[in-house]
KEROMAR-976059 format. One record per residue (C-alpha): residue in one letter; x, y, z. Coordinates in steps of 0.02 Angstrom, whole numbers. Layout:
N
R  dogu       u       v       w
R     A       X       Y       Z
...
This chain:
550
R  dogu       u       v       w
R     X    4746    4835    3578
R     X    4857    4935    3474
R     X    4900    4836    3315
R     X    5036    4871    3187
R     X    5224    4928    3208
R     X    5278    5090    3280
R     X    5436    5183    3276
R     X    5550    5248    3398
R     X    5474    5424    3388
R     X    5286    5347    3414
R     X    5341    5245    3566
R     X    5269    5299    3733
R     X    5226    5255    3908
R     X    5068    5163    3907
R     X    5053    5144    4105
R     X    5125    4974    4089
R     X    5292    4925    4178
R     X    5411    4789    4207
R     X    5520    4746    4353
R     X    5655    4615    4342
R     X    5627    4457    4453
R     X    5808    4444    4492
R     X    5927    4522    4371
R     X    5905    4521    4181
R     X    6010    4570    4029
R     X    5940    4700    3911
R     X    5988    4670    3726
R     X    5983    4767    3577
R     X    5850    4657    3475
R     X    5718    4524    3528
R     X    5836    4369    3539
R     X    5972    4305    3647
R     X    6105    4316    3503
R     X    6076    4508    3497
R     X    6206    4626    3573
R     X    6201    4654    3766
R     X    6162    4838    3799
R     X    6136    4843    3989
R     X    6067    4749    4159
R     X    5926    4775    4267
R     X    5895    4725    4433
R     X    5765    4689    4555
R     X    5685    4845    4636
R     X    5651    4972    4499
R     X    5509    4977    4386
R     X    5545    5010    4199
R     X    5408    5081    4067
R     X    5370    4943    3934
R     X    5370    5044    3773
R     X    5348    4897    3647
R     X    5327    4714    3624
R     X    5382    4589    3497
R     X    5249    4518    3387
R     X    5344    4369    3353
R     X    5435    4318    3522
R     X    5413    4342    3712
R     X    5503    4500    3732
R     X    5483    4672    3788
R     X    5558    4836    3746
R     X    5600    4937    3904
R     X    5622    5124    3930
R     X    5720    5244    4043
R     X    5624    5281    4201
R     X    5612    5464    4169
R     X    5633    5504    3993
R     X    5557    5349    3912
R     X    5701    5326    3797
R     X    5712    5152    3731
R     X    5847    5057    3836
R     X    5836    4885    3771
R     X    5740    4708    3752
R     X    5715    4594    3888
R     X    5644    4424    3886
R     X    5468    4423    3965
R     X    5475    4279    4089
R     X    5634    4359    4173
R     X    5522    4519    4228
R     X    5365    4548    4324
R     X    5249    4653    4219
R     X    5111    4767    4298
R     X    4976    4854    4190
R     X    4870    4790    4046
R     X    5020    4724    3913
R     X    4878    4723    3780
R     X    4898    4919    3780
R     X    5086    4909    3723
R     X    5110    4918    3543
R     X    5214    4790    3432
R     X    5382    4846    3379
R     X    5538    4796    3279
R     X    5648    4933    3356
R     X    5825    4890    3363
R     X    5929    4977    3495
R     X    6087    5073    3432
R     X    6201    5101    3569
R     X    6384    5103    3559
R     X    6410    5042    3737
R     X    6314    4963    3873
R     X    6183    5087    3963
R     X    6262    5193    4102
R     X    6194    5177    4264
R     X    6062    5309    4304
R     X    6005    5383    4463
R     X    5810    5376    4522
R     X    5755    5528    4592
R     X    5625    5435    4715
R     X    5739    5300    4775
R     X    5914    5358    4758
R     X    5979    5183    4702
R     X    6042    5123    4532
R     X    5922    5091    4407
R     X    6043    4992    4290
R     X    6221    4949    4300
R     X    6332    4890    4162
R     X    6371    4705    4145
R     X    6550    4666    4186
R     X    6657    4615    4041
R     X    6690    4425    4028
R     X    6867    4348    4086
R     X    6980    4351    3950
R     X    7018    4179    3961
R     X    6903    4046    4030
R     X    6961    3844    4053
R     X    6872    3728    3939
R     X    6739    3646    4038
R     X    6648    3479    3977
R     X    6641    3393    3829
R     X    6568    3545    3730
R     X    6697    3661    3787
R     X    6548    3782    3858
R     X    6525    3848    4014
R     X    6415    4002    4086
R     X    6484    4097    4240
R     X    6373    4185    4364
R     X    6393    4370    4408
R     X    6247    4385    4536
R     X    6128    4284    4640
R     X    6038    4174    4507
R     X    5903    4029    4528
R     X    5932    3861    4465
R     X    5770    3776    4415
R     X    5716    3602    4360
R     X    5638    3668    4200
R     X    5674    3804    4067
R     X    5558    3929    4153
R     X    5529    4025    4327
R     X    5359    3915    4350
R     X    5476    3781    4388
R     X    5531    3749    4566
R     X    5708    3789    4610
R     X    5839    3653    4609
R     X    5968    3769    4699
R     X    6056    3937    4698
R     X    6222    4006    4616
R     X    6320    4153    4669
R     X    6439    4265    4585
R     X    6593    4184    4537
R     X    6516    4013    4507
R     X    6544    3932    4347
R     X    6446    3789    4258
R     X    6467    3659    4122
R     X    6326    3703    3990
R     X    6265    3552    3904
R     X    6122    3601    3813
R     X    5995    3736    3753
R     X    5821    3767    3736
R     X    5759    3800    3551
R     X    5621    3897    3606
R     X    5649    3982    3766
R     X    5813    4079    3808
R     X    5867    3946    3946
R     X    6014    3840    3946
R     X    6039    3666    4025
R     X    6187    3636    4151
R     X    6272    3503    4231
R     X    6207    3531    4415
R     X    6245    3361    4522
R     X    6125    3421    4659
R     X    5973    3402    4554
R     X    5892    3250    4524
R     X    5963    3180    4361
R     X    6122    3298    4375
R     X    6048    3432    4243
R     X    5948    3584    4288
R     X    5918    3759    4204
R     X    5966    3940    4218
R     X    5903    4081    4112
R     X    6037    4113    3971
R     X    6039    4294    4001
R     X    6101    4262    4185
R     X    6249    4199    4130
R     X    6402    4247    4046
R     X    6425    4104    3914
R     X    6600    4053    3842
R     X    6621    3944    3701
R     X    6482    3903    3564
R     X    6324    3872    3639
R     X    6268    3793    3478
R     X    6396    3648    3496
R     X    6293    3591    3644
R     X    6131    3482    3639
R     X    5962    3569    3553
R     X    5818    3546    3667
R     X    5640    3569    3604
R     X    5522    3486    3735
R     X    5418    3597    3826
R     X    5373    3490    3971
R     X    5495    3420    4100
R     X    5459    3296    4245
R     X    5488    3350    4416
R     X    5594    3261    4546
R     X    5500    3162    4690
R     X    5445    3276    4818
R     X    5560    3273    4974
R     X    5502    3360    5133
R     X    5603    3518    5173
R     X    5650    3551    5344
R     X    5524    3652    5437
R     X    5542    3848    5442
R     X    5389    3876    5556
R     X    5400    3850    5736
R     X    5284    3868    5879
R     X    5351    4019    5985
R     X    5346    4045    6162
R     X    5390    4222    6239
R     X    5484    4281    6406
R     X    5573    4096    6413
R     X    5400    4012    6433
R     X    5371    3851    6328
R     X    5294    3862    6161
R     X    5119    3802    6161
R     X    5086    3671    6013
R     X    4985    3764    5862
R     X    4815    3709    5829
R     X    4775    3644    5657
R     X    4685    3810    5591
R     X    4843    3919    5661
R     X    4964    3803    5574
R     X    4873    3816    5415
R     X    4886    4009    5439
R     X    5071    3994    5461
R     X    5092    3882    5311
R     X    4999    3994    5211
R     X    5088    4151    5255
R     X    5267    4058    5237
R     X    5224    4012    5070
R     X    5155    4187    5035
R     X    5334    4254    5077
R     X    5418    4134    4966
R     X    5297    4177    4818
R     X    5344    4345    4841
R     X    5523    4319    4827
R     X    5586    4337    5008
R     X    5664    4168    5039
R     X    5788    4128    5182
R     X    5896    4036    5067
R     X    5929    4181    4962
R     X    5998    4360    5007
R     X    5826    4425    5011
R     X    5701    4364    5151
R     X    5604    4411    5307
R     X    5537    4368    5466
R     X    5373    4353    5552
R     X    5303    4345    5722
R     X    5113    4315    5760
R     X    5033    4290    5936
R     X    4858    4260    5986
R     X    4843    4361    6151
R     X    4695    4261    6220
R     X    4752    4086    6203
R     X    4953    4128    6195
R     X    4975    4024    6043
R     X    5107    4095    5933
R     X    5229    4054    5782
R     X    5380    4136    5704
R     X    5498    4101    5565
R     X    5666    4181    5527
R     X    5682    4236    5707
R     X    5865    4165    5713
R     X    5923    4319    5619
R     X    5968    4491    5697
R     X    5899    4635    5601
R     X    5923    4818    5611
R     X    5812    4893    5753
R     X    5776    5035    5639
R     X    5640    5141    5734
R     X    5546    4994    5800
R     X    5665    4977    5954
R     X    5586    5145    6007
R     X    5456    5044    6079
R     X    5589    4983    6207
R     X    5632    5167    6226
R     X    5464    5214    6286
R     X    5444    5064    6397
R     X    5598    5106    6487
R     X    5560    5309    6495
R     X    5402    5256    6581
R     X    5497    5151    6706
R     X    5592    5303    6746
R     X    5443    5424    6765
R     X    5364    5433    6937
R     X    5236    5553    6883
R     X    5149    5605    6722
R     X    5278    5674    6595
R     X    5300    5863    6568
R     X    5234    5946    6425
R     X    5407    5942    6344
R     X    5434    5752    6369
R     X    5252    5721    6315
R     X    5290    5815    6151
R     X    5441    5721    6137
R     X    5364    5545    6163
R     X    5231    5593    6015
R     X    5378    5656    5896
R     X    5464    5501    5944
R     X    5323    5352    5927
R     X    5221    5446    5792
R     X    5357    5556    5693
R     X    5490    5445    5725
R     X    5590    5593    5746
R     X    5774    5550    5806
R     X    5813    5715    5894
R     X    5667    5691    6003
R     X    5713    5510    6030
R     X    5879    5565    6096
R     X    5819    5686    6205
R     X    5702    5542    6287
R     X    5867    5435    6299
R     X    5954    5583    6388
R     X    5807    5578    6520
R     X    5835    5384    6537
R     X    6029    5408    6561
R     X    6013    5558    6676
R     X    6082    5676    6536
R     X    6186    5558    6446
R     X    6107    5477    6283
R     X    6232    5325    6288
R     X    6182    5284    6466
R     X    6016    5292    6411
R     X    6050    5171    6266
R     X    6132    5056    6394
R     X    5978    5062    6505
R     X    5863    5009    6360
R     X    5972    4856    6327
R     X    5971    4807    6510
R     X    5768    4826    6498
R     X    5788    4693    6359
R     X    5910    4582    6464
R     X    5791    4582    6618
R     X    5627    4530    6511
R     X    5738    4391    6451
R     X    5760    4477    6269
R     X    5940    4422    6239
R     X    5949    4455    6060
R     X    5893    4636    6049
R     X    5993    4795    6103
R     X    6017    4982    6086
R     X    6198    5048    6130
R     X    6204    5216    6049
R     X    6082    5358    6004
R     X    5993    5374    5857
R     X    6099    5480    5695
R     X    6047    5660    5689
R     X    6097    5813    5602
R     X    6261    5901    5674
R     X    6407    5835    5768
R     X    6368    5670    5858
R     X    6389    5660    6044
R     X    6553    5551    6085
R     X    6526    5412    6189
R     X    6590    5412    6361
R     X    6683    5252    6337
R     X    6733    5152    6178
R     X    6579    5055    6118
R     X    6567    4864    6143
R     X    6452    4790    6001
R     X    6353    4642    6091
R     X    6373    4480    6007
R     X    6213    4371    6037
R     X    6141    4201    5985
R     X    6061    4268    5830
R     X    6141    4270    5653
R     X    6213    4442    5667
R     X    6277    4433    5485
R     X    6151    4384    5350
R     X    6036    4549    5353
R     X    6187    4651    5388
R     X    6120    4721    5554
R     X    6154    4896    5624
R     X    6300    4864    5742
R     X    6215    4964    5879
R     X    6040    4935    5856
R     X    5963    4768    5828
R     X    5809    4662    5873
R     X    5722    4493    5820
R     X    5544    4483    5775
R     X    5496    4369    5920
R     X    5582    4483    6039
R     X    5488    4653    5977
R     X    5326    4550    5971
R     X    5350    4480    6145
R     X    5380    4665    6211
R     X    5220    4718    6148
R     X    5135    4564    6215
R     X    5212    4612    6387
R     X    5131    4792    6360
R     X    4960    4716    6319
R     X    4965    4597    6481
R     X    5031    4752    6589
R     X    4885    4869    6521
R     X    4743    4751    6539
R     X    4798    4612    6651
R     X    4847    4502    6727
R     X    5002    4595    6750
R     X    5129    4489    6651
R     X    5315    4498    6644
R     X    5345    4689    6646
R     X    5238    4705    6804
R     X    5328    4550    6885
R     X    5500    4624    6837
R     X    5469    4815    6882
R     X    5347    4807    7004
R     X    5274    4972    7052
R     X    5402    5065    6920
R     X    5281    5006    6779
R     X    5081    5033    6810
R     X    4942    4979    6706
R     X    4897    5163    6683
R     X    5067    5189    6604
R     X    5057    5035    6489
R     X    4884    5095    6429
R     X    4958    5274    6391
R     X    5093    5192    6297
R     X    4970    5091    6187
R     X    4874    5244    6164
R     X    5012    5349    6093
R     X    5054    5196    5972
R     X    4871    5191    5928
R     X    4871    5352    5854
R     X    5012    5337    5747
R     X    4966    5418    5579
R     X    5063    5295    5465
R     X    4924    5201    5380
R     X    5017    5073    5283
R     X    5127    4919    5324
R     X    5015    4792    5431
R     X    4885    4932    5463
R     X    4822    4937    5295
R     X    4785    4745    5292
R     X    4635    4777    5412
R     X    4479    4874    5413
R     X    4523    5072    5426
R     X    4428    5085    5594
R     X    4518    4952    5677
R     X    4613    5004    5827
R     X    4802    4963    5801
R     X    4937    5013    5907
R     X    5100    4995    5799
R     X    5270    5066    5773
R     X    5348    5077    5598
R     X    5543    5084    5555
R     X    5627    5067    5398
R     X    5809    5103    5318
R     X    5863    5076    5146
R     X    5877    4875    5153
R     X    5749    4844    5293
R     X    5579    4883    5322
R     X    5479    4831    5497
R     X    5334    4844    5580
R     X    5271    4788    5741
R     X    5089    4800    5798
R     X    4952    4760    5921
R     X    4778    4729    5833
R     X    4614    4761    5942
R     X    4475    4652    5823
R     X    4309    4603    5860
R     X    4369    4421    5844
R     X    4525    4437    5950
R     X    4669    4525    6000
R     X    4836    4487    5930
R     X    5014    4537    5897
R     X    5112    4536    5724
R     X    5293    4591    5719
R     X    5365    4570    5542
R     X    5532    4626    5460
R     X    5584    4616    5267
R     X    5772    4634    5211
R     X    5842    4648    5035
R     X    6027    4697    5005
R     X    6057    4879    4983
R     X    5894    4934    4937
R     X    5716    4862    4972
R     X    5582    4942    4861
R     X    5418    4990    4950
R     X    5309    4947    4803
R     X    5361    4758    4851
R     X    5362    4766    5043
R     X    5208    4882    5074
R     X    5100    4759    4985
R     X    5158    4605    5069
R     X    5145    4687    5244
R     X    4965    4725    5204
R     X    4923    4556    5134
R     X    4993    4457    5286
R     X    4906    4567    5383
R     X    4749    4526    5301
R     X    4764    4350    5306
R     X    4793    4361    5505
R     X    4632    4476    5530
R     X    4528    4354    5423
R     X    4593    4203    5535
R     X    4526    4304    5684
R     X    4372    4375    5597
R     X    4310    4247    5462
R     X    4126    4321    5489
R     X    4205    4500    5434
R     X    4328    4444    5319
R     X    4430    4581    5237
R     X    4411    4543    5055
R     X    4563    4654    4993
R     X    4690    4774    5058
R     X    4651    4959    5067
R     X    4761    5100    4997
R     X    4884    5142    5116
R     X    4953    5318    5164
R     X    5126    5374    5236
R     X    5123    5560    5298
R     X    5264    5677    5258
R     X    5383    5654    5411
R     X    5443    5824    5393
R     X    5289    5901    5420
R     X    5253    5802    5574
R     X    5261    5890    5738
R     X    5148    5858    5899
R     X    5189    6027    5987
R     X    5030    6090    6052
R     X    4926    5953    5993
R     X    4781    5892    6097
R     X    4864    5712    6111
R     X    4991    5796    6237
R     X    4851    5840    6358
R     X    4805    5652    6353
R     X    4978    5604    6417
R     X    4972    5730    6549
R     X    4823    5649    6635
R     X    4865    5541    6801
R     X    4748    5409    6725
R     X    4709    5335    6563
R     X    4577    5209    6525
R     X    4581    5191    6325
């Protein structure tokens, strides 16, 4: 451990980083009365340059230059790395104004945004005349610390009466009728305080009793596919479902907030399945390219040409949008919009009524005009919360069901694809489709939670605010499907999403393979999409064969 005080000239990145749990204010010194100099939000890691010897405060630096930015209270951030390597310092930030926003070269999102000025006049609230205004989404807790359970949420524009402050921790007590006892706590850095805080009650106790437990509505439900009734979950599968649900909440993906996710898991042998978050529509990203592939094979009455086979691989492995649109053109007899409509018709015929595609994917150049004005479908899903693409949407159960249908088609006994389309979809073709997805070179997301030699037929897809993966696993203990999406407004950081995908996958794998349990996630790998091209690749030859028995 580095002991002693260091100057600004001696401060350097020691490989320790901090990320806001939600959002947090940066101050000029290591106490809440210090001048506000900036704000950080969840999604970006900042180097920890120093720490206070007397108080739980950390000095953060800019991402690229390591220039000191400001002090943050330790419980408002998640720290990675050995904090004991970080030296003590008493540096005071000397800035004339809040830190200006900067742009990350890696993710293209703001690293810090200036805190808006408080209103010039605030009505007096309560007997103490002190109130706190909220500028973003804030957790309200039963005690002065993030370890206490959440009593509720506050949103931008909300204002609360402040009734007390903690003498040791930078938290304030607010009047909150929804909580047992009518009082709750908020981190003081997350509020804009109006009035003299020290006129309220000083509170020094460090242990707070929790309210009596009240059961919350079940978020996890047994799930069926293709309109079939859901089978009751076995005890062990219910335990797995509860475990993963709690994992989502622990990692901060909670449907009561604006940052949340959805999951579908199905045992292909028993038909048992569970899901949560399926009531929400997500952007279809490239996951809906699975449906494009199925609809293409429905159209083909012979093995694909070399050009089409190359486009299939570039669509499903490289996720190349230009190749995808050429496949839509084949389906739509020369018109990509008609091809997209045919994909939506496929969803509808399979009973998957909350997923659709009505336009081609975005490419460089002048987009092809639609033959007629687009009508954006309204479905039974919530089409607001995850801000889904108006022309490309899915739910986790439906994209998972499509993979399950592919499996049943490929390995019997037929299933809904064969029942719906007869000879237009053959087992040979379904095996070819799964063979293509089994060669996906993205060794991350759900795939990195299982042993490296496991066969995983999967499709990845992500945009700035939504990351998704749908995968079919062939493991010694059983075959199963996982479909998973995560959403965070504006920008979802891969450093948070990828580990959660892998951990969910690892826990499901261990449920099916307890004797060969995977003890930890593997290192993940995402190849450079710009260099991905299957022109002339031996995999093209595989797709030209009239039979395939993978």
